[in-house]
C-alpha positions in Angstrom: 86.6 260.2 -17.7 83.0 260.4 -18.9 82.0 263.3 -21.2 78.7 264.5 -22.5 79.1 266.6 -25.6 76.1 268.4 -26.9 73.9 265.5 -26.0 70.2 265.5 -26.9 67.6 262.8 -26.7 64.3 263.0 -28.4 61.7 260.2 -28.1 59.0 259.3 -30.6 56.4 262.0 -30.8 59.0 264.7 -30.6 59.3 264.3 -26.8 62.5 266.0 -25.8 64.0 264.2 -22.7 67.5 265.8 -22.8 68.7 268.8 -24.7 72.2 270.1 -25.2 73.9 268.5 -22.2 77.6 269.2 -21.8 79.3 267.6 -18.8 82.6 266.1 -17.6 82.6 263.4 -14.9 86.2 263.0 -13.6 87.8 259.7 -12.9 87.3 258.5 -9.3 84.6 261.1 -8.6 81.1 260.6 -7.1 78.6 262.4 -9.4 74.9 262.8 -8.4 72.2 263.7 -10.9 69.2 265.2 -9.2 65.9 266.8 -10.4 62.2 266.3 -10.4 60.5 263.5 -12.3 61.0 263.8 -16.1 64.0 266.1 -15.7 66.3 263.8 -17.8 68.6 262.6 -15.0 67.9 258.8 -15.6 68.0 259.3 -19.3 71.5 260.7 -19.0 72.6 257.8 -16.7 71.3 255.2 -19.2 73.1 256.8 -22.1 76.4 256.0 -20.4 75.9 252.3 -20.8 73.9 252.5 -24.0 70.6 251.4 -22.6 69.6 254.5 -24.4 71.5 256.1 -27.3 71.6 259.9 -27.7 69.7 261.4 -30.7 72.4 264.0 -31.2 75.8 264.6 -29.7 78.0 261.9 -28.0 78.8 260.3 -24.7 82.5 259.6 -24.5 84.4 257.3 -22.1 88.1 258.0 -21.9 87.8 259.9 -25.2 85.9 257.3 -27.2 82.3 257.6 -28.1 80.1 254.9 -26.6 78.5 254.4 -30.1 81.9 253.0 -31.2 81.8 250.3 -28.4 79.8 247.1 -28.6 76.9 247.7 -26.2 77.2 244.2 -24.6 80.9 244.6 -24.1 80.3 248.2 -22.8 77.8 247.0 -20.2 80.1 244.3 -18.9 82.6 247.1 -18.2 80.1 249.2 -16.2 78.5 248.2 -12.9 74.8 248.9 -12.5 72.6 249.1 -9.4 68.9 249.9 -9.5 66.2 250.5 -7.0 64.5 247.2 -7.6 67.9 245.6 -6.7 67.7 243.2 -9.7 69.0 240.1 -8.0 68.0 236.9 -9.8 65.6 235.0 -7.4 66.5 231.6 -8.7 70.3 232.1 -8.1 72.2 232.0 -4.8 73.8 235.2 -3.5 77.1 233.8 -4.7 75.8 233.2 -8.2 74.3 236.7 -8.3 77.6 238.3 -7.3 79.7 236.5 -9.9 77.3 237.0 -12.8 79.6 239.4 -14.7 82.9 237.8 -13.8 81.5 234.5 -15.0 80.6 236.0 -18.3 84.1 237.3 -18.5 85.3 233.7 -17.9 87.2 234.3 -14.7 88.5 231.2 -13.0 86.4 229.9 -10.1 89.1 230.4 -7.5 89.3 234.1 -8.4 85.5 234.6 -8.4 85.2 232.9 -5.0 88.0 235.1 -3.5 86.3 238.3 -4.8 82.9 237.3 -3.5 84.3 236.5 -0.1 86.2 239.8 0.1 83.3 241.9 -1.0 80.9 240.2 1.4 83.3 241.0 4.2 83.5 244.7 3.2 79.7 245.0 3.5 79.6 243.1 6.8 77.7 240.1 5.5 78.7 236.6 6.7 80.2 234.1 4.3 77.3 231.7 5.0 75.0 234.1 3.2 76.6 233.2 -0.1 74.6 230.0 -0.2 71.3 231.7 0.5 68.7 233.0 -2.0 67.7 236.6 -2.2 64.3 236.1 -0.6 66.1 234.8 2.5 67.7 238.2 3.1 66.2 241.5 4.3 65.7 244.4 1.8 68.8 246.2 3.1 70.9 243.0 2.9 69.7 242.4 -0.7 70.7 246.0 -1.6 74.2 245.4 -0.1 74.5 242.4 -2.4 73.4 244.5 -5.3 76.1 247.0 -4.6 78.9 244.5 -4.4 77.6 242.7 -7.5 78.3 246.0 -9.3 81.8 246.0 -7.9 82.6 242.3 -8.4 84.1 242.6 -11.9 86.2 245.6 -10.8 84.6 247.9 -13.3 85.8 251.5 -13.2 82.4 253.0 -13.7 79.4 252.3 -11.4 75.9 253.5 -12.3 73.3 253.7 -9.6 69.7 254.6 -10.4 67.9 255.6 -7.2 69.2 252.5 -5.5 68.0 253.3 -1.9 64.7 254.9 -2.7 62.6 252.0 -1.3 64.5 251.5 1.9 63.7 252.7 5.4 65.7 255.8 6.6 68.1 253.9 8.9 69.0 251.3 6.3 69.3 254.0 3.7 71.7 256.1 5.8 73.8 253.0 6.5 74.0 252.1 2.8 74.8 255.7 1.8 77.8 255.7 4.1 78.8 252.2 2.8 78.7 253.2 -0.8 80.6 256.5 -0.2 83.3 254.6 1.7 83.7 251.9 -0.9 83.8 254.5 -3.7 86.6 256.4 -2.0 88.5 253.2 -1.1 88.3 251.7 -4.5 88.6 254.9 -6.6 85.5 254.1 -8.7 83.7 256.7 -10.8 80.1 256.7 -9.6 77.1 258.2 -11.4 74.2 258.2 -9.0 70.6 259.3 -9.7 68.4 260.5 -6.9 65.5 262.9 -6.2 66.6 263.4 -2.5 68.7 266.5 -2.0 70.0 265.3 1.4 71.3 262.2 -0.3 72.9 264.2 -3.0 74.6 266.6 -0.5 75.8 263.6 1.5 77.3 261.6 -1.3 78.4 263.9 -4.1 81.7 265.3 -5.2 79.8 266.9 -8.0 76.0 267.5 -8.1 74.3 267.9 -11.5 70.9 269.5 -11.2 68.5 269.0 -14.1 65.2 270.6 -15.1 63.2 269.8 -18.2 66.1 268.1 -19.9 68.6 270.8 -19.2 71.5 271.0 -16.7 70.6 274.1 -14.7 73.6 274.0 -12.3 76.6 271.8 -11.6 79.2 272.0 -8.9 80.3 270.8 -5.5 77.7 270.6 -2.7 79.3 273.7 -1.1 79.3 275.6 -4.4 75.6 274.9 -5.0 74.6 275.7 -1.4 76.5 278.9 -1.5 75.2 280.1 -4.8 72.0 278.5 -6.1 71.7 279.3 -9.8 68.0 280.2 -9.8 64.7 279.8 -8.0 64.3 276.2 -9.1 67.6 275.2 -7.5 66.7 277.2 -4.4 63.3 275.5 -4.1 64.9 272.1 -4.7 67.5 272.7 -1.9 64.9 274.1 0.5 65.3 277.3 2.6 66.0 275.3 5.8 68.9 273.6 4.2 70.2 276.8 2.8 70.1 278.6 6.2 71.9 275.8 8.0 74.3 275.3 5.2 75.4 279.0 5.3 77.2 278.2 8.5 79.3 275.6 6.7 79.8 277.4 3.4 80.0 281.0 4.3 83.4 282.3 5.4 84.2 284.7 8.2 85.4 287.1 5.5 81.7 287.5 4.4 80.4 288.4 7.8 83.2 290.2 9.6 83.3 293.9 10.5 86.2 295.2 8.3 87.4 298.1 10.5 88.7 296.7 13.7 90.5 299.1 16.1 94.2 298.4 16.3 97.3 300.1 17.7 101.1 299.8 17.2 103.0 298.0 20.0 105.3 300.9 20.5 102.5 303.3 21.2 102.3 304.6 24.8 99.9 302.9 27.2 98.2 306.4 27.8 97.5 306.7 24.0 96.0 303.2 24.0 93.6 304.0 26.9 92.6 307.3 25.3 91.9 305.4 22.0 89.7 302.9 23.9 87.8 305.7 25.5 87.3 307.5 22.2 86.2 304.4 20.3 84.2 303.1 23.2 85.8 299.7 23.2 87.5 297.7 26.1 90.3 296.2 24.1 92.6 296.9 21.1 94.3 294.6 18.6 98.0 295.2 18.4 99.5 295.2 14.9 103.0 296.0 13.6 103.9 298.5 10.9 102.8 296.0 8.2 99.5 295.4 9.8 100.4 291.9 11.1 98.5 290.9 14.2 100.8 290.3 17.1 98.5 290.6 20.2 95.8 292.5 22.0 95.4 294.8 24.9 92.5 294.7 27.3 91.5 297.6 29.6 91.1 295.3 32.6 94.8 294.2 32.3 96.0 297.8 32.8 93.4 299.3 35.2 95.9 299.0 38.0 98.6 301.1 36.2 97.8 304.5 37.7 100.3 306.6 35.8 99.8 304.7 32.6 103.5 304.3 32.1 105.1 302.1 29.5 104.1 301.0 26.0 101.5 298.7 24.6 104.1 296.0 24.1 104.7 295.9 27.9 101.1 294.8 28.6 99.8 293.2 25.5 98.8 289.5 25.4 98.7 286.8 22.7 95.6 287.0 20.6 93.3 284.2 19.4 92.4 284.7 15.7 90.8 283.0 12.7 91.9 283.0 9.1 89.5 284.9 6.8 88.9 281.6 4.9 87.5 279.8 8.0 83.8 278.9 7.9 81.3 280.7 10.0 80.5 277.7 12.1 84.0 277.7 13.6 83.6 281.3 14.6 80.3 280.5 16.4 81.9 277.6 18.1 84.9 279.6 19.4 82.8 282.5 20.7 80.1 280.3 22.2 82.2 277.4 23.6 85.5 279.0 24.4 83.9 282.2 25.7 85.7 284.9 23.5 84.0 288.3 23.4 85.3 288.8 19.9 87.7 287.3 17.4 90.4 288.8 15.2 90.4 287.8 11.6 93.6 287.7 9.5 94.5 287.2 5.9 97.0 284.8 4.4 99.9 287.1 5.6 98.6 287.3 9.1 97.5 290.9 8.7 94.5 292.0 10.7 91.6 292.4 8.3 88.5 292.2 10.4 86.7 291.3 13.6 83.8 288.9 14.5 81.8 290.1 17.5 79.2 288.4 19.7 76.6 290.7 18.2 77.3 289.3 14.8 77.0 285.7 16.1 73.7 286.6 17.8 72.3 288.0 14.6 73.5 285.0 12.6 71.8 282.5 14.9 68.6 284.5 15.2 68.3 284.8 11.5 69.1 281.2 10.8 66.4 280.0 13.3 63.7 282.6 13.1 64.5 285.1 10.3 62.6 285.4 7.1 63.6 285.9 3.5 63.9 289.7 3.9 66.4 289.4 6.7 69.1 287.1 5.2 71.8 286.8 7.8 74.9 286.1 5.7 76.2 289.0 3.6 76.6 292.7 3.6 73.4 293.6 5.3 74.3 291.9 8.5 77.8 293.3 8.5 76.5 296.8 8.1 73.8 296.4 10.8 76.2 294.8 13.2 79.1 297.3 12.6 76.6 300.2 13.3 75.6 298.5 16.6 79.2 297.8 17.6 80.3 301.4 17.1 83.8 300.1 16.5 84.9 303.2 14.6 87.8 303.6 12.2 91.0 301.6 12.3 93.6 303.3 14.4 
């Protein structure tokens, strides 16, 4: 575990780079620092391996202050990848990969085995081990830089904007590679970037910095759902926020909360009269505890002239979503599967709401063409849609 406790860094001339940072980076997590230039993100990263020491406070690794650890020994325990790659041009790829294991006096057989295994993991042929860095493409060199950081099996890997100079296709491929390797090997990664898409793609935890301070930290979904301030909102971008709402907002946030329901033992006549009164063509069927057990559609009983029997005699199974499901799933079900509306249930399968096609239309419209005054996710859209639906009170 990496901890920042009341960390401050002041450079000569009283230039404050980092002030009062308190953070916890859990073992095996992917942590991304993001912010504008000069925000303090790289300073924080370099304080972990003592390339920079804090002016005040402490950086702890597994409960021990880094100031109590010899800086050379510390750096040998921490992998490091930078944008300039940092491969030694006069060394072969193999010699570059085994730099730290060699300093740790690993036997040759073990070093060779590790180099071969890591080359295979990043889809580079064994023959490349005998080449020099200038004989590889930029993307291939960066792959070597990544596996060099993993070669000594360090638990912590620092990555300072490692993909910033690469073309978009190579960058995407390396992002996927690094995330996969981190998950497979259980490493703790601290990654600095200025690219929000990269942060959202990679991070378990995003740390957003501005003028030396942490302004927000959390999972990508937490940050997308609740930007802390205007700076975070601008950093994320309105387009990302609008698209992200489909993935982060739940149906509980957008559903109409007064669906029309009826007991299964009610008469069919009462059910039809209720449909007419509420101006709906179907009813959800719930038991005495409010548990959803089916639905009744007017077109399934139009042939019953005397309206004899009970709701239970004619009701059908009902498709529903849990209230914790994300909005995108509701859009998919209504659009692709052709449902007119969807029942929403809580953790006890009790009917708590309804998603209608009108709600979905408003969501999509506002996401694509709405402006800031017409935010689609939230109470405003629920109130507007429920008024249009004229669904009435729960029966």
